[in-house]
N, CA, C and O atoms as a Tripos MOL2 file, in Angstrom:
@<TRIPOS>MOLECULE
protein
  192   191    48     0     0
PROTEIN
NO_CHARGES

@<TRIPOS>ATOM
      1 N          -5.3440   18.8040   -5.8990 N.3       1 UNK1
      2 CA         -5.5370   17.3730   -5.9500 C.3       1 UNK1
      3 C          -5.3900   16.8150   -4.5390 C.2       1 UNK1
      4 O          -4.4190   17.1140   -3.8440 O.2       1 UNK1
      5 N          -6.3350   16.0230   -4.1300 N.am      2 UNK2
      6 CA         -6.2720   15.3730   -2.8260 C.3       2 UNK2
      7 C          -5.8510   13.9270   -2.9980 C.2       2 UNK2
      8 O          -6.2530   13.2550   -3.9480 O.2       2 UNK2
      9 N          -5.0440   13.4610   -2.0720 N.am      3 UNK3
     10 CA         -4.6630   12.0580   -2.0910 C.3       3 UNK3
     11 C          -4.2880   11.6320   -0.6880 C.2       3 UNK3
     12 O          -4.0360   12.4630    0.1850 O.2       3 UNK3
     13 N          -4.2550   10.3360   -0.4860 N.am      4 UNK4
     14 CA         -3.9030    9.7580    0.8050 C.3       4 UNK4
     15 C          -2.6640    8.8970    0.6320 C.2       4 UNK4
     16 O          -2.4830    8.2550   -0.4020 O.2       4 UNK4
     17 N          -1.8200    8.8890    1.6400 N.am      5 UNK5
     18 CA         -0.6580    8.0000    1.6650 C.3       5 UNK5
     19 C          -0.7650    7.1600    2.9340 C.2       5 UNK5
     20 O          -0.9690    7.6880    4.0270 O.2       5 UNK5
     21 N          -0.6260    5.8490    2.7740 N.am      6 UNK6
     22 CA         -0.6950    4.9440    3.9120 C.3       6 UNK6
     23 C           0.5740    4.1140    3.9940 C.2       6 UNK6
     24 O           1.0940    3.6540    2.9770 O.2       6 UNK6
     25 N           1.0670    3.9270    5.2010 N.am      7 UNK7
     26 CA          2.1810    3.0140    5.4500 C.3       7 UNK7
     27 C           1.5850    1.6660    5.8150 C.2       7 UNK7
     28 O           0.7970    1.5610    6.7550 O.2       7 UNK7
     29 N           1.9600    0.6370    5.0730 N.am      8 UNK8
     30 CA          1.3930   -0.6960    5.2500 C.3       8 UNK8
     31 C           2.5240   -1.6950    5.4340 C.2       8 UNK8
     32 O           3.4980   -1.6860    4.6810 O.2       8 UNK8
     33 N           2.3920   -2.5530    6.4320 N.am      9 UNK9
     34 CA          3.3640   -3.6250    6.6130 C.3       9 UNK9
     35 C           3.3260   -4.5820    5.4290 C.2       9 UNK9
     36 O           2.2650   -4.8080    4.8470 O.2       9 UNK9
     37 N           4.4670   -5.1400    5.0740 N.am     10 UNK10
     38 CA          4.5710   -6.0070    3.9100 C.3      10 UNK10
     39 C           3.6320   -7.2100    3.9980 C.2      10 UNK10
     40 O           2.9940   -7.5670    3.0070 O.2      10 UNK10
     41 N           3.5420   -7.8270    5.1520 N.am     11 UNK11
     42 CA          2.6770   -9.0000    5.3170 C.3      11 UNK11
     43 C           1.2040   -8.6360    5.1110 C.2      11 UNK11
     44 O           0.4600   -9.3850    4.4780 O.2      11 UNK11
     45 N           0.7920   -7.5020    5.6400 N.am     12 UNK12
     46 CA         -0.5940   -7.0480    5.4620 C.3      12 UNK12
     47 C          -0.8720   -6.7440    3.9950 C.2      12 UNK12
     48 O          -1.9410   -7.0710    3.4780 O.2      12 UNK12
     49 N           0.0900   -6.1180    3.3280 N.am     13 UNK13
     50 CA         -0.0900   -5.8460    1.8990 C.3      13 UNK13
     51 C          -0.3030   -7.1430    1.1250 C.2      13 UNK13
     52 O          -1.2290   -7.2520    0.3210 O.2      13 UNK13
     53 N           0.5530   -8.1140    1.3730 N.am     14 UNK14
     54 CA          0.4800   -9.3810    0.6370 C.3      14 UNK14
     55 C          -0.8230  -10.1330    0.9050 C.2      14 UNK14
     56 O          -1.3530  -10.7890    0.0070 O.2      14 UNK14
     57 N          -1.3440  -10.0460    2.1310 N.am     15 UNK15
     58 CA         -2.5610  -10.7820    2.4850 C.3      15 UNK15
     59 C          -3.8460  -10.0510    2.1030 C.2      15 UNK15
     60 O          -4.8620  -10.7000    1.8530 O.2      15 UNK15
     61 N          -3.8290   -8.7240    2.0510 N.am     16 UNK16
     62 CA         -5.0680   -7.9820    1.8270 C.3      16 UNK16
     63 C          -4.9940   -7.0310    0.6320 C.2      16 UNK16
     64 O          -5.8000   -7.1370   -0.2930 O.2      16 UNK16
     65 N          -4.0430   -6.1130    0.6440 N.am     17 UNK17
     66 CA         -4.0100   -5.0440   -0.3510 C.3      17 UNK17
     67 C          -3.6170   -5.5040   -1.7480 C.2      17 UNK17
     68 O          -3.8650   -4.7780   -2.7100 O.2      17 UNK17
     69 N          -3.0210   -6.6670   -1.8980 N.am     18 UNK18
     70 CA         -2.6350   -7.1720   -3.2190 C.3      18 UNK18
     71 C          -3.8150   -7.7690   -3.9830 C.2      18 UNK18
     72 O          -3.6800   -8.0790   -5.1670 O.2      18 UNK18
     73 N          -4.9570   -7.9370   -3.3400 N.am     19 UNK19
     74 CA         -6.1440   -8.4940   -3.9980 C.3      19 UNK19
     75 C          -6.6270   -7.5430   -5.1030 C.2      19 UNK19
     76 O          -6.5690   -6.3220   -4.9570 O.2      19 UNK19
     77 N          -7.1010   -8.1240   -6.2030 N.am     20 UNK20
     78 CA         -7.5250   -7.3350   -7.3680 C.3      20 UNK20
     79 C          -8.5960   -6.2990   -7.0150 C.2      20 UNK20
     80 O          -8.5110   -5.1550   -7.4610 O.2      20 UNK20
     81 N          -9.5970   -6.6810   -6.2260 N.am     21 UNK21
     82 CA        -10.6730   -5.7490   -5.8720 C.3      21 UNK21
     83 C         -10.1390   -4.5640   -5.0670 C.2      21 UNK21
     84 O         -10.5700   -3.4290   -5.2690 O.2      21 UNK21
     85 N          -9.2170   -4.8230   -4.1720 N.am     22 UNK22
     86 CA         -8.6250   -3.7500   -3.3630 C.3      22 UNK22
     87 C          -7.7810   -2.8400   -4.2440 C.2      22 UNK22
     88 O          -7.7770   -1.6250   -4.0490 O.2      22 UNK22
     89 N          -7.0670   -3.4070   -5.2080 N.am     23 UNK23
     90 CA         -6.2570   -2.6090   -6.1320 C.3      23 UNK23
     91 C          -7.1340   -1.6450   -6.9360 C.2      23 UNK23
     92 O          -6.7350   -0.5070   -7.1830 O.2      23 UNK23
     93 N          -8.3100   -2.0880   -7.3400 N.am     24 UNK24
     94 CA         -9.2360   -1.2190   -8.0770 C.3      24 UNK24
     95 C          -9.6650   -0.0420   -7.2140 C.2      24 UNK24
     96 O          -9.7040    1.0950   -7.6850 O.2      24 UNK24
     97 N          -9.9830   -0.3070   -5.9600 N.am     25 UNK25
     98 CA        -10.3860    0.7600   -5.0350 C.3      25 UNK25
     99 C          -9.2390    1.7400   -4.8110 C.2      25 UNK25
    100 O          -9.4550    2.9520   -4.8020 O.2      25 UNK25
    101 N          -8.0310    1.2320   -4.6330 N.am     26 UNK26
    102 CA         -6.8660    2.0970   -4.4320 C.3      26 UNK26
    103 C          -6.6660    3.0250   -5.6250 C.2      26 UNK26
    104 O          -6.3660    4.2060   -5.4490 O.2      26 UNK26
    105 N          -6.8280    2.5050   -6.8230 N.am     27 UNK27
    106 CA         -6.6770    3.3190   -8.0290 C.3      27 UNK27
    107 C          -7.8000    4.3410   -8.1520 C.2      27 UNK27
    108 O          -7.5540    5.5020   -8.4780 O.2      27 UNK27
    109 N          -9.0200    3.9140   -7.8950 N.am     28 UNK28
    110 CA        -10.1720    4.8090   -8.0300 C.3      28 UNK28
    111 C         -10.0490    6.0230   -7.1080 C.2      28 UNK28
    112 O         -10.3470    7.1470   -7.5120 O.2      28 UNK28
    113 N          -9.6150    5.7930   -5.8860 N.am     29 UNK29
    114 CA         -9.5330    6.8720   -4.9060 C.3      29 UNK29
    115 C          -8.1260    7.4460   -4.7600 C.2      29 UNK29
    116 O          -7.8580    8.2060   -3.8300 O.2      29 UNK29
    117 N          -7.2310    7.0860   -5.6750 N.am     30 UNK30
    118 CA         -5.8620    7.6020   -5.7160 C.3      30 UNK30
    119 C          -5.1660    7.4780   -4.3620 C.2      30 UNK30
    120 O          -4.5950    8.4410   -3.8490 O.2      30 UNK30
    121 N          -5.2260    6.2930   -3.8050 N.am     31 UNK31
    122 CA         -4.5810    6.0210   -2.5240 C.3      31 UNK31
    123 C          -3.1770    5.4980   -2.7910 C.2      31 UNK31
    124 O          -2.9970    4.5150   -3.5110 O.2      31 UNK31
    125 N          -2.1970    6.1540   -2.2130 N.am     32 UNK32
    126 CA         -0.8040    5.7630   -2.3800 C.3      32 UNK32
    127 C          -0.3770    4.9070   -1.1960 C.2      32 UNK32
    128 O          -0.7600    5.1770   -0.0570 O.2      32 UNK32
    129 N           0.4130    3.8800   -1.4650 N.am     33 UNK33
    130 CA          0.8720    2.9940   -0.4010 C.3      33 UNK33
    131 C           2.3880    2.9830   -0.3290 C.2      33 UNK33
    132 O           3.0740    2.9410   -1.3500 O.2      33 UNK33
    133 N           2.8910    3.0220    0.8760 N.am     34 UNK34
    134 CA          4.2950    2.7360    1.1460 C.3      34 UNK34
    135 C           4.3140    1.4050    1.8710 C.2      34 UNK34
    136 O           3.7910    1.2880    2.9790 O.2      34 UNK34
    137 N           4.9110    0.4090    1.2560 N.am     35 UNK35
    138 CA          5.0000   -0.9120    1.8600 C.3      35 UNK35
    139 C           6.2980   -0.9500    2.6540 C.2      35 UNK35
    140 O           7.3720   -0.7020    2.1060 O.2      35 UNK35
    141 N           6.2010   -1.2600    3.9430 N.am     36 UNK36
    142 CA          7.3790   -1.2200    4.8070 C.3      36 UNK36
    143 C           7.6700   -2.5840    5.4190 C.2      36 UNK36
    144 O           6.7700   -3.3850    5.6690 O.2      36 UNK36
    145 N           8.9380   -2.8160    5.6470 N.am     37 UNK37
    146 CA          9.3920   -4.0070    6.3660 C.3      37 UNK37
    147 C           9.5750   -3.5750    7.8110 C.2      37 UNK37
    148 O          10.5090   -2.8380    8.1300 O.2      37 UNK37
    149 N           8.6930   -4.0270    8.6800 N.am     38 UNK38
    150 CA          8.7350   -3.5770   10.0710 C.3      38 UNK38
    151 C           9.9380   -4.1230   10.8290 C.2      38 UNK38
    152 O          10.3570   -3.5340   11.8250 O.2      38 UNK38
    153 N          10.4980   -5.2350   10.3750 N.am     39 UNK39
    154 CA         11.6890   -5.7800   11.0320 C.3      39 UNK39
    155 C          12.9360   -4.9850   10.6670 C.2      39 UNK39
    156 O          13.7550   -4.6710   11.5310 O.2      39 UNK39
    157 N          13.0780   -4.6610    9.3870 N.am     40 UNK40
    158 CA         14.2390   -3.9070    8.9080 C.3      40 UNK40
    159 C          14.0330   -2.3990    9.0300 C.2      40 UNK40
    160 O          14.9720   -1.6220    8.8590 O.2      40 UNK40
    161 N          12.8000   -1.9930    9.3280 N.am     41 UNK41
    162 CA         12.4320   -0.5870    9.4590 C.3      41 UNK41
    163 C          12.7870    0.1990    8.2010 C.2      41 UNK41
    164 O          13.3980    1.2660    8.2640 O.2      41 UNK41
    165 N          12.3880   -0.3560    7.0570 N.am     42 UNK42
    166 CA         12.6760    0.3050    5.7930 C.3      42 UNK42
    167 C          11.5400    0.1480    4.8030 C.2      42 UNK42
    168 O          10.6790   -0.7200    4.9490 O.2      42 UNK42
    169 N          11.5540    1.0050    3.7910 N.am     43 UNK43
    170 CA         10.5440    0.9580    2.7360 C.3      43 UNK43
    171 C          10.8920   -0.1590    1.7660 C.2      43 UNK43
    172 O          12.0230   -0.2520    1.2910 O.2      43 UNK43
    173 N           9.9150   -1.0050    1.4780 N.am     44 UNK44
    174 CA         10.0860   -2.1070    0.5390 C.3      44 UNK44
    175 C           9.6140   -1.6880   -0.8480 C.2      44 UNK44
    176 O          10.2480   -2.0100   -1.8530 O.2      44 UNK44
    177 N           8.4820   -0.9580   -0.8950 N.am     45 UNK45
    178 CA          7.8920   -0.6070   -2.1820 C.3      45 UNK45
    179 C           7.0150    0.6280   -2.0280 C.2      45 UNK45
    180 O           6.3530    0.8100   -1.0060 O.2      45 UNK45
    181 N           7.0170    1.4820   -3.0650 N.am     46 UNK46
    182 CA          6.1270    2.6390   -3.1500 C.3      46 UNK46
    183 C           5.1520    2.3420   -4.2730 C.2      46 UNK46
    184 O           5.5770    2.0550   -5.3920 O.2      46 UNK46
    185 N           3.8470    2.4030   -4.0020 N.am     47 UNK47
    186 CA          2.8450    2.1000   -5.0200 C.3      47 UNK47
    187 C           1.9870    3.3290   -5.2600 C.2      47 UNK47
    188 O           1.3370    3.8360   -4.3460 O.2      47 UNK47
    189 N           1.9920    3.8040   -6.5030 N.am     48 UNK48
    190 CA          1.1570    4.9490   -6.8970 C.3      48 UNK48
    191 C          -0.2040    4.4490   -7.2860 C.2      48 UNK48
    192 O          -1.0710    5.2420   -7.6530 O.2      48 UNK48
@<TRIPOS>BOND
     1     1     2 1
     2     2     3 1
     3     3     4 2
     4     3     5 am
     5     5     6 1
     6     6     7 1
     7     7     8 2
     8     7     9 am
     9     9    10 1
    10    10    11 1
    11    11    12 2
    12    11    13 am
    13    13    14 1
    14    14    15 1
    15    15    16 2
    16    15    17 am
    17    17    18 1
    18    18    19 1
    19    19    20 2
    20    19    21 am
    21    21    22 1
    22    22    23 1
    23    23    24 2
    24    23    25 am
    25    25    26 1
    26    26    27 1
    27    27    28 2
    28    27    29 am
    29    29    30 1
    30    30    31 1
    31    31    32 2
    32    31    33 am
    33    33    34 1
    34    34    35 1
    35    35    36 2
    36    35    37 am
    37    37    38 1
    38    38    39 1
    39    39    40 2
    40    39    41 am
    41    41    42 1
    42    42    43 1
    43    43    44 2
    44    43    45 am
    45    45    46 1
    46    46    47 1
    47    47    48 2
    48    47    49 am
    49    49    50 1
    50    50    51 1
    51    51    52 2
    52    51    53 am
    53    53    54 1
    54    54    55 1
    55    55    56 2
    56    55    57 am
    57    57    58 1
    58    58    59 1
    59    59    60 2
    60    59    61 am
    61    61    62 1
    62    62    63 1
    63    63    64 2
    64    63    65 am
    65    65    66 1
    66    66    67 1
    67    67    68 2
    68    67    69 am
    69    69    70 1
    70    70    71 1
    71    71    72 2
    72    71    73 am
    73    73    74 1
    74    74    75 1
    75    75    76 2
    76    75    77 am
    77    77    78 1
    78    78    79 1
    79    79    80 2
    80    79    81 am
    81    81    82 1
    82    82    83 1
    83    83    84 2
    84    83    85 am
    85    85    86 1
    86    86    87 1
    87    87    88 2
    88    87    89 am
    89    89    90 1
    90    90    91 1
    91    91    92 2
    92    91    93 am
    93    93    94 1
    94    94    95 1
    95    95    96 2
    96    95    97 am
    97    97    98 1
    98    98    99 1
    99    99   100 2
   100    99   101 am
   101   101   102 1
   102   102   103 1
   103   103   104 2
   104   103   105 am
   105   105   106 1
   106   106   107 1
   107   107   108 2
   108   107   109 am
   109   109   110 1
   110   110   111 1
   111   111   112 2
   112   111   113 am
   113   113   114 1
   114   114   115 1
   115   115   116 2
   116   115   117 am
   117   117   118 1
   118   118   119 1
   119   119   120 2
   120   119   121 am
   121   121   122 1
   122   122   123 1
   123   123   124 2
   124   123   125 am
   125   125   126 1
   126   126   127 1
   127   127   128 2
   128   127   129 am
   129   129   130 1
   130   130   131 1
   131   131   132 2
   132   131   133 am
   133   133   134 1
   134   134   135 1
   135   135   136 2
   136   135   137 am
   137   137   138 1
   138   138   139 1
   139   139   140 2
   140   139   141 am
   141   141   142 1
   142   142   143 1
   143   143   144 2
   144   143   145 am
   145   145   146 1
   146   146   147 1
   147   147   148 2
   148   147   149 am
   149   149   150 1
   150   150   151 1
   151   151   152 2
   152   151   153 am
   153   153   154 1
   154   154   155 1
   155   155   156 2
   156   155   157 am
   157   157   158 1
   158   158   159 1
   159   159   160 2
   160   159   161 am
   161   161   162 1
   162   162   163 1
   163   163   164 2
   164   163   165 am
   165   165   166 1
   166   166   167 1
   167   167   168 2
   168   167   169 am
   169   169   170 1
   170   170   171 1
   171   171   172 2
   172   171   173 am
   173   173   174 1
   174   174   175 1
   175   175   176 2
   176   175   177 am
   177   177   178 1
   178   178   179 1
   179   179   180 2
   180   179   181 am
   181   181   182 1
   182   182   183 1
   183   183   184 2
   184   183   185 am
   185   185   186 1
   186   186   187 1
   187   187   188 2
   188   187   189 am
   189   189   190 1
   190   190   191 1
   191   191   192 2
@<TRIPOS>SUBSTRUCTURE
     1 UNK1         2 RESIDUE 1 A UNK
     2 UNK2         6 RESIDUE 1 A UNK
     3 UNK3        10 RESIDUE 1 A UNK
     4 UNK4        14 RESIDUE 1 A UNK
     5 UNK5        18 RESIDUE 1 A UNK
     6 UNK6        22 RESIDUE 1 A UNK
     7 UNK7        26 RESIDUE 1 A UNK
     8 UNK8        30 RESIDUE 1 A UNK
     9 UNK9        34 RESIDUE 1 A UNK
    10 UNK10       38 RESIDUE 1 A UNK
    11 UNK11       42 RESIDUE 1 A UNK
    12 UNK12       46 RESIDUE 1 A UNK
    13 UNK13       50 RESIDUE 1 A UNK
    14 UNK14       54 RESIDUE 1 A UNK
    15 UNK15       58 RESIDUE 1 A UNK
    16 UNK16       62 RESIDUE 1 A UNK
    17 UNK17       66 RESIDUE 1 A UNK
    18 UNK18       70 RESIDUE 1 A UNK
    19 UNK19       74 RESIDUE 1 A UNK
    20 UNK20       78 RESIDUE 1 A UNK
    21 UNK21       82 RESIDUE 1 A UNK
    22 UNK22       86 RESIDUE 1 A UNK
    23 UNK23       90 RESIDUE 1 A UNK
    24 UNK24       94 RESIDUE 1 A UNK
    25 UNK25       98 RESIDUE 1 A UNK
    26 UNK26      102 RESIDUE 1 A UNK
    27 UNK27      106 RESIDUE 1 A UNK
    28 UNK28      110 RESIDUE 1 A UNK
    29 UNK29      114 RESIDUE 1 A UNK
    30 UNK30      118 RESIDUE 1 A UNK
    31 UNK31      122 RESIDUE 1 A UNK
    32 UNK32      126 RESIDUE 1 A UNK
    33 UNK33      130 RESIDUE 1 A UNK
    34 UNK34      134 RESIDUE 1 A UNK
    35 UNK35      138 RESIDUE 1 A UNK
    36 UNK36      142 RESIDUE 1 A UNK
    37 UNK37      146 RESIDUE 1 A UNK
    38 UNK38      150 RESIDUE 1 A UNK
    39 UNK39      154 RESIDUE 1 A UNK
    40 UNK40      158 RESIDUE 1 A UNK
    41 UNK41      162 RESIDUE 1 A UNK
    42 UNK42      166 RESIDUE 1 A UNK
    43 UNK43      170 RESIDUE 1 A UNK
    44 UNK44      174 RESIDUE 1 A UNK
    45 UNK45      178 RESIDUE 1 A UNK
    46 UNK46      182 RESIDUE 1 A UNK
    47 UNK47      186 RESIDUE 1 A UNK
    48 UNK48      190 RESIDUE 1 A UNK
């Protein structure tokens, strides 16, 4: 099984990746996201 994991800043996720159309693409291509807080340097959310 092939999959991709991307680290995404929280602000970018909220402005772009949270859109319904983008969510469909992420699911279709099994793209995993780690949402990170760049100020706190920590993981905020893991999205399968």
